[in-house]
C-alpha positions in Angstrom: 0.0 0.0 0.0 1.4 3.4 -1.0 0.5 5.2 2.2 2.9 3.0 4.3 6.0 4.3 2.6 8.0 7.3 3.8 10.8 9.0 1.8 13.7 10.4 3.8 15.1 13.2 1.6 18.7 13.8 2.6 19.9 17.3 1.7 22.8 19.7 2.1 23.0 23.5 2.1 23.3 24.9 -1.5 22.0 21.7 -3.2 19.7 23.0 -5.9 18.6 19.5 -6.9 17.5 19.0 -3.3 15.2 21.9 -3.5 13.8 20.7 -6.8 13.3 17.2 -5.2 11.5 18.7 -2.2 9.0 20.7 -4.3 8.4 17.7 -6.6 7.6 15.4 -3.6 5.2 18.0 -2.3 3.5 18.4 -5.7 3.2 14.7 -6.1 1.9 14.2 -2.5 4.5 11.7 -1.7 5.1 11.3 2.0 8.6 12.6 3.0 10.8 14.1 5.6 13.8 16.3 5.0 17.0 15.3 6.7 20.0 17.7 6.7 23.2 15.7 6.2 25.2 18.5 7.8 23.0 18.4 11.0 22.6 14.7 11.1 25.9 13.2 9.9 25.6 10.0 12.0 22.1 9.4 10.8 23.2 9.9 7.2 26.0 7.3 7.7 23.6 4.9 9.3 21.5 5.1 6.1 24.5 4.9 3.8 24.1 8.4 2.5 27.2 10.2 1.3 25.8 12.8 -1.1 22.7 14.7 -1.9 20.1 14.5 -2.8 19.6 10.9 -1.6 16.1 9.5 -1.1 15.8 6.6 1.3 12.5 4.8 1.1 11.2 3.3 4.3 8.3 1.0 5.0 7.5 0.7 8.6 10.9 0.7 10.3 12.7 -0.9 7.3 14.7 0.6 4.6 13.5 -0.8 1.3 15.4 1.2 -1.3 17.7 4.2 -2.0 17.6 6.6 -4.9 20.7 8.7 -5.6 20.4 12.0 -7.3 17.1 13.3 -8.7 15.1 12.6 -11.8 11.3 13.3 -11.6 10.2 10.3 -13.8 12.8 8.0 -12.2 11.6 8.9 -8.7 8.0 8.5 -9.6 8.6 5.0 -11.1 10.9 4.0 -8.2 8.3 5.0 -5.6 5.5 3.2 -7.4 7.5 0.1 -7.9 8.8 -0.2 -4.4 5.7 0.9 -2.5 3.0 -1.0 -4.4 4.2 -4.4 -3.3 
């Protein structure tokens, strides 16, 4: 079910693609939370995040997938594929 998924959007200051990703997720009504890599370095390491934007898809408490970078159609397809199962 799509509603069970949550995207953690890992961002950094000055990342224009991060801002584009945030606005896209809002526009598409995809559930997400923004996580600053600079303010949450340990959390970023725990999730295997080294650059931005990185989208970490969670379902419940489990990480089910990661998406590095940002491409609107790619993110849309990735989200539907991973969350519809």
